[in-house]
C-alpha positions in Angstrom: 25.1 -39.8 -78.6 26.6 -41.9 -75.8 28.9 -39.0 -74.8 26.0 -36.5 -74.7 24.0 -38.9 -72.5 27.0 -39.3 -70.1 27.3 -35.5 -69.9 23.6 -35.1 -69.3 23.6 -37.7 -66.5 26.7 -36.2 -65.0 25.1 -32.8 -65.0 21.9 -34.3 -63.5 24.1 -35.9 -60.8 25.9 -32.6 -60.0 22.6 -30.8 -59.9 21.2 -33.5 -57.5 24.3 -33.2 -55.3 24.1 -29.4 -55.2 20.3 -29.5 -54.4 21.0 -32.0 -51.5 23.7 -29.6 -50.2 21.3 -26.6 -50.4 18.5 -28.5 -48.7 20.7 -29.8 -45.9 22.1 -26.3 -45.0 18.7 -24.9 -44.1 17.7 -24.3 -40.4 16.7 -27.5 -38.7 13.1 -27.3 -37.4 12.7 -27.8 -33.7 10.9 -31.1 -32.8 7.6 -30.7 -31.1 8.3 -33.1 -28.3 11.3 -32.2 -26.2 12.5 -33.8 -23.1 14.2 -31.4 -20.7 16.5 -32.7 -17.9 17.8 -30.1 -15.3 21.0 -30.9 -13.6 21.8 -28.8 -10.5 25.5 -28.2 -9.9 26.4 -27.8 -6.2 29.1 -25.3 -5.3 30.8 -25.4 -1.9 32.1 -22.2 -0.5 35.6 -21.9 0.8 36.1 -19.8 3.9 39.0 -18.6 6.0 38.6 -18.5 9.8 40.6 -16.4 12.1 40.5 -17.0 15.8 42.1 -14.5 18.2 42.4 -15.5 21.8 43.4 -12.9 24.4 44.6 -14.4 27.7 43.0 -13.5 31.1 44.4 -10.5 33.0 44.4 -10.2 36.8 45.9 -7.0 37.8 45.8 -4.7 40.9 47.4 -1.4 41.9 47.8 -0.5 45.6 48.5 3.1 46.5 49.6 3.8 50.1 48.1 7.0 51.3 50.5 8.6 53.7 49.7 11.2 56.4 50.1 14.8 55.5 52.5 16.7 57.7 52.9 20.4 57.3 54.2 23.3 59.6 50.8 23.6 61.2 49.8 20.4 63.0 46.2 21.6 63.6 45.7 21.8 59.8 47.2 18.3 59.3 44.5 16.5 61.3 41.7 18.3 59.5 43.2 17.7 56.1 43.9 14.0 56.8 40.4 13.5 58.1 38.9 15.2 55.0 41.1 13.1 52.6 40.0 9.9 54.5 36.3 11.0 54.2 36.6 11.6 50.5 38.5 8.3 49.9 35.8 6.3 51.9 33.2 7.5 49.4 35.3 6.1 46.6 34.0 2.6 46.3 33.2 1.5 42.7 32.8 -1.9 41.1 32.0 -2.5 37.4 31.0 -6.0 36.2 30.4 -7.1 32.6 29.9 -10.9 32.2 32.9 -12.5 33.8 35.0 -9.3 33.7 35.3 -7.1 36.8 37.0 -3.7 37.5 36.9 -2.0 40.8 38.4 0.7 43.1 38.0 1.0 46.9 39.7 2.4 49.9 41.0 0.1 52.7 40.8 2.0 56.0 42.7 -0.5 58.1 45.8 -0.4 55.8 45.2 3.2 54.7 45.5 2.1 51.0 43.7 2.9 47.8 43.2 -0.4 45.8 42.5 -0.5 42.1 42.0 -4.0 40.6 40.9 -5.5 37.3 40.0 -9.2 36.6 39.5 -9.7 32.9 38.8 -13.2 31.7 40.0 -14.9 28.5 38.3 -13.6 25.3 37.9 -15.5 22.1 37.2 -13.6 18.9 36.2 -15.6 15.8 36.2 -14.0 12.3 35.1 -16.0 9.3 35.6 -14.6 5.8 34.1 -16.3 2.7 36.3 -16.0 -0.4 34.9 -13.5 -2.9 35.8 -15.5 -6.0 33.5 -18.3 -5.0 30.7 -15.9 -4.1 30.7 -14.5 -7.6 30.6 -18.0 -9.1 27.6 -18.7 -6.9 25.7 -15.7 -8.3 26.0 -17.2 -11.8 23.4 -19.7 -13.0 23.8 -23.1 -11.5 21.5 -25.3 -13.7 22.2 -26.8 -17.0 19.4 -27.7 -19.4 19.9 -30.8 -21.6 17.5 -31.0 -24.5 16.9 -34.5 -25.9 15.1 -34.5 -29.2 12.4 -37.0 -29.6 11.4 -37.9 -33.1 8.4 -40.1 -34.0 9.3 -43.7 -35.1 7.6 -43.3 -38.5 9.9 -40.3 -39.3 13.0 -42.3 -38.3 12.0 -45.2 -40.6 11.3 -42.9 -43.5 14.7 -41.3 -43.1 16.4 -44.7 -43.2 14.4 -45.7 -46.3 15.3 -42.4 -48.0 19.0 -42.9 -47.2 18.9 -46.5 -48.6 17.2 -45.4 -51.8 19.8 -42.6 -52.4 22.5 -45.2 -51.9 20.8 -47.5 -54.4 20.5 -44.7 -57.0 24.1 -43.8 -56.6 25.1 -47.4 -57.0 23.0 -47.7 -60.2 24.6 -44.4 -61.6 28.1 -45.8 -60.8 27.3 -48.9 -62.9 26.3 -46.7 -65.9 29.5 -44.7 -65.8 31.9 -47.6 -65.4 34.3 -48.0 -68.3 
């Protein structure tokens, strides 16, 4: 009779343990009160800057215009006068900001002068690294959910745990040799 009672209590204890396992494996219901904290993560972009500096240029070209001399001197004077007349009309200056380019004819020295005055130019090129841009496109906020249980539920859970511990203690006293 004592052996059958021990087997019966052992079977009851195994059944109780299995039922606790089955109950504890079910999906946990979401608490009604949730506290959400959003934390923003800052990302700094890395960039590569390239600066190109071209130095100033001051250049000129002077072409000496000589007199034309052919076998017929009467044609030479007419040709020289016509060339001088055409070159006198050649007077052109282009300006863009600090840069200047020009061409003119100097009658006193009988020279064609071409000059260029180009100031220093600075070219800046900034490239943002692509790997960090793709990271920036991803979501940058984390949601931390803190579950809030009512106090009465916490106290009932503690009381239930203590009562299970007491029942296990009592069963262990029964089965001691």
